[in-house]
N, C-alpha and C positions, 0 to 999 in steps of 0.2 A: 570324670565321665559325664557326658552332656545330658543329664537327666532334666526333665521339666520340674523345676522346683516349686513347692507350694508357697513359699514366702512366709515371713513371720507375720502372724495376725496383727500385732500392734503396728508394725510398719505399714501394712496394707490398709489398716484403719486410718492411719494418718494420711496416707496417699488419697484415699477416697474422700476424706474430709477436705483436703486441700483442693481437690478437683471440684467438690461440691461448692465451696466458697467462691472459686473462680468462675464457676458456671452460673450460680444463682445469686451471688453477692452477699450471702450470709452463711452462718454456720449451721450444720445439721443438728437436729435434736438427738439423734441416735444412729448408731451403725449396727446393722444386723449382719451376721455371717452364717452362711449355710454351705455345707460341703457337697461336692460332687460325689459320685459313687461308682464303684465297680462291682459287678455281680460275680461272685465266686462261681455260682452255678444256679440254674433254674431260669431258663430263658423262655419267654412267651408263656410262662405258666401263670402269671399274675391274673390276667383276664380270663383264665380258665379255672379259677378258684383253687389253684394249686399252691405249691411251696416254692420259695426262692430264698437265696442266701447271699444278700449283698453286704458290703461294708462301706462305710463312709470314708472318703479320701481326705487327706490333709489339704488338698487343693480345694479352694472354696470361692464363692462369690460373696462380695461385700456390698451392702446396700445402705447408703447414707440417706436419711429421710428427715424431713421437717414438715410440720403441719402448715396449712394455709387457711386463711379466714374467708377467702373469696370463692371457694368451691371449684377452683381450678386445679388441674393436675399437670405437672411438668415432669417428664421422664427423660433422663439423659444417661449416657454411658461413656466411659473412658474409651471404649472400643468403637463407638459409633459417632459419625460426624454430626449428624443432625438430631437434635432432641425432638421429642413429641410433646404436644400440648393439647389439652382438651378439658372437658367438663367432668367432674366427678359423677355426674348423672348420665354420662354417655360413654361407658367403658365396657359394655357388654358385647355379645357376639355381633360382628359386623361393624362395630363402631371404631375399631382400631386395627391397624395392619402392621406387619413387620415384627421385629423383635419386641417392640413395646407391648405387644399383646400379652406377653407373659407377665409383665408387671401390672398392666391395667386389668388383666383378668383376675389377678389376686385381689385387687381393691374391689372390683365388682363382686366377686364371690363372697368376700367378707361382708359387704353390704347386704347381699342377698341372704346371708346367714343371720342378719340382724345386728351386725356390729355398726356402730355410728362412726364410720370412717370419714374424716374430713378431706378437703382438698389437701394435696401434698406435693412437695417437690421430692423427687427421687433421683439419685445418681448412683450407678452401679459400676463395679470394677471387679476383677477376679483373676484367678489363676487356673480355673478348670478349662482344659483345652476344648475349644468349640468344635462341634461336629464330630467328636471322637467317640461317641457312644458312652460317655462318662457322665451324662445327665447334667450338662451345663444349664439346661432349661429348668429342671427342678431346683437346682441350686439357686438360680435367679429367683424363682417363685418363693422359695422358702426363706431366703434372706430378706425379701421384702415383707413377707408375712410376719416373721418374728420381730422385725423392727416396728411394724405398724401396731401390733398388739401392745408393744411397750409404750408407744405413743398414747394408746388408749388406757394406760395404767393397769394392764392385766398381767398377772403372774403366769408365765408359760408352764403350767403344770402338764403332766402327761395327758390328762383329759383334754386340755386346751390344744396341745400339740396334735392330738388326733383330729380335732376339729379343723386345725390348720391343714392337715393332710387332705381332708375332704375339700377344703376351699382351693387349695393348690391344684388338686386333681380337676376340679371344675374349671379352673383357669386354663389348664392345658387342653382339656378335651372340648370344652364348649366355646372358649374364646380363641385360643390359639389353633384349635382344630386338629390336634394330635391325639389319636385314640389310644392313649396309654392306659396301663392297668393299675397304677398307683404304687408300684414298688419304689420308684425313685423318690417320690415325696415322702414315703413312709420312712425310708432309711435316712434321708437327709434331716428329718426332724426328730427321729427316735433313736438313732444309733448311739452306742456307748463306745468310748475310747478303748481300743484294744480288742474289740469284739466284732464279729459278724452278727447280722441280725436275721434270724430265721423268721420269715413271715408266712403265715398261713392265710391265704386269701379266701378261704371258705368262711372263716369266722373273723378274719382280720386280726387275729392274735399275733403277738410277737414274742420272741424269746432270744436273749443274748446267747451267743455261742463264742466263748473265749477262743482267741487265736494265739497259739503258742509257736507260730512259725519262726519267729526270731530266736527263741530259745532252742528250737530244733535245728537251727542252722539253715532255715529255708527263707527265701525271699519271694514275695509276690511281685513279679515284674509285669507292668502294663506297657504294651506297645501300641501306640496310636499309628495306624497305617496311613493316616492323613487322607484316606478316601472318604469324601464327604458323607456324613451320616445324617440323614434327615428322616423324621417320622411322619412328615406330612406329604410325602411324594407318592403314596399309594401302596407300596410293598407291604408295609406294616399292617395297614387296614385290610389288605387282601388276605394276609395270613389270619388275622382275627376273624374275618368272615368265613374262611375255610374251617376254622375251629368251631365256630357257631353252627355251621352246616353239619359238621361231623356229630356234634352233640345232639342236634335235632334228629339226625338219622338214627342215632343210637337210642333216642328216647330218654336222655339223661339231662339234668339241669345244667351240667357243665362236664367237661372232660375229666375233672377230678373224680367223678363217679363212673367213669367209663370202665367196662370190663376189657382187659387186654385181648381176650379171645374174641370178643365182639368187634373190637377195633380191627383185628386182622381179617374179620369176615366182611368188612365193608367192601362193596363191589367197585366203588370209584377209587382208582389208584391214588390220585392226588389227595383226596379226602382221607384215605387210609394212612398215607404217609404223614400227613400233617397231624393227625390224631395220635399216631404211633410216637411221634416225637414228644408230644406233650405228656402222654402217659408214662413213657420211659424216663423223661426228664424229671418228672415229679419223684419217681423212684430214686433217681440219681441224687436228688437233693437229700433225701433221707439217708442214703448210703454215705454221702459226703459228711453229713453231720455226725454220724456214728464214727466215721474214720477220724474226724477232727477230735472228737471227744476221747478217742483212744490213742491219739498221736500217731496214727497210721498214715504217714504222708505219702507213701507209695500208693495206697489205695485212693487217696485224694487225687493223685496224678492220673490214675486209671479212670476215675470218674470224669475228670476233665477231658481226657481224650475221647471217651465214649460220647460225651456231650457234644464235642465238636463234630464228630462223625455224623451224629444225628441231625445237627443243625445244617451241616453241609449237604447231606444226602436226602433226608426226609423232609426237613423244613425249608431247605434251599434258600438260606439267608446268608451264606458265606460269600466270599469273593476270592480271586486269586491271591490278593495281598494277604488276607487273613489266613488262607491255607498255607501260604509260604511262611508266615510267622510261626504257625503251629508246628509244621514239619521241621523247620530249621531249628527252632528252639529245642525240640526234643533231640534232634541229632547232635546238638551242641551241649547237651547235658541236663536239660530241664526234665523234671520228673513227670510233668504233664503240662498240657497247654490247651487252650480253647479260645474261640472267639467269644466275646462277651458283649452284652447289649442287644439292641433290637436287630442288628444285622445290616446287610447291604453296605458294608464299610465299617468304619469305627475302629475298635480296638480288640486286641487279644490279651489274655492274661496267662502268664506262665508261672508255674511253681518250680523254682530254681534253687539248688543248693547255693548258699551265699558265695562260696568260692568260685562258682561257675557263672555268676551274673555277668561279669565283663565279657567272658567268652561268648555267652549267648547274645549279648548286645552286638558284639562285633560280627558274629555270624549272621544275624538277621540283617544288619546294615549292609554287609557284603552281598547277601542274597538279593536284597532289593536293588542294589546297583546292577548286579548281573542280569536281573529280570527287566531292567529299565523302569522300575517303579520310582515314584517320588520317595525321597528319603523319609523314613519313619522317625518318630520321636518316642522316647521312653520315660517312664516315671515309676517310682516305687510306691506300692500301695501299703502304707502303714495305717492301720485302722484308726480313724479319728472319731471324735465326738460329733453329735448332731448339732443342729442350728442353735445359735445363741447370740447374745450381744457381745460386742468387743470394744474395748477402750483403747485409744491410741497411746 
């Protein structure tokens, strides 16, 4: 079956080292690896001080890095034709454009946090599908961050990883200009293999939630609609602004503290629907955690479906391709399905009995052909560990 494969870490580390040597003429000092992520449930709750439940994917970005003594920064990618070059002192907001902002922003944010980051050569490669809502940008940031702190001789303790989360968030929001809430960077750096990560964005605490889907005969199937997903085109920022407006009207610091009855009393329909999604989605995260801890996969599926309806109708971030995946997957045997990620394209996640995975994939592919959509691609979400170094 044509799934997008994550690749073997050692093989990918060798590949990125080889490309580094051919690009820069010398060997890298270190290779960092950081995973993409798929969110089980809890969409647009992070910047509302709510709960979310992502897991790290086996698909990851690899960053080969070497220090320089001249204060220059060179950034290249296996996937990009032209490298970027500049000064270590000019990497902040407005100094870099394009995909290189995610790498340069991490270097800038680490220096802003007091780390003595030298000039570096960086080359990146990876297997996280781009534009699929699976957080290829955070994987890129975190792979660079984990490699750079190794260059500095630092041990990546949990406390340091939390500092790296902050640096990578600054890179994305202040340099790349994507107003994300921090879920992606948190799970990419703190996830545990075999677990989902429950994140509470009111106090930024985390808790591992073991996933026993394989033992229960369930698979987590991710379908990339291949509808381009971008967080810098305005839709994401508009939703965030709507939520901030709702909180202000309700007189609460965030929608985490909103009373559901007060939300329903809001007189502006759009603001009411946006707030309703966030408040009910936070409740769905809690219900999903309880269901996972009691191995109630039917309930997990029900929460998935309720979440998708909320994002489609109240938050209005779905699209025909995502709706087609969800409807078709359930008709073909999935216990539940939902769009995942920031929306406006990207991916859906389906909870599928293992014996029905092939049937669901065939049904979705057939439905896309019938609708005239671009062919989707699929991958299996086996919960992986967070960022670290990898040896070839």
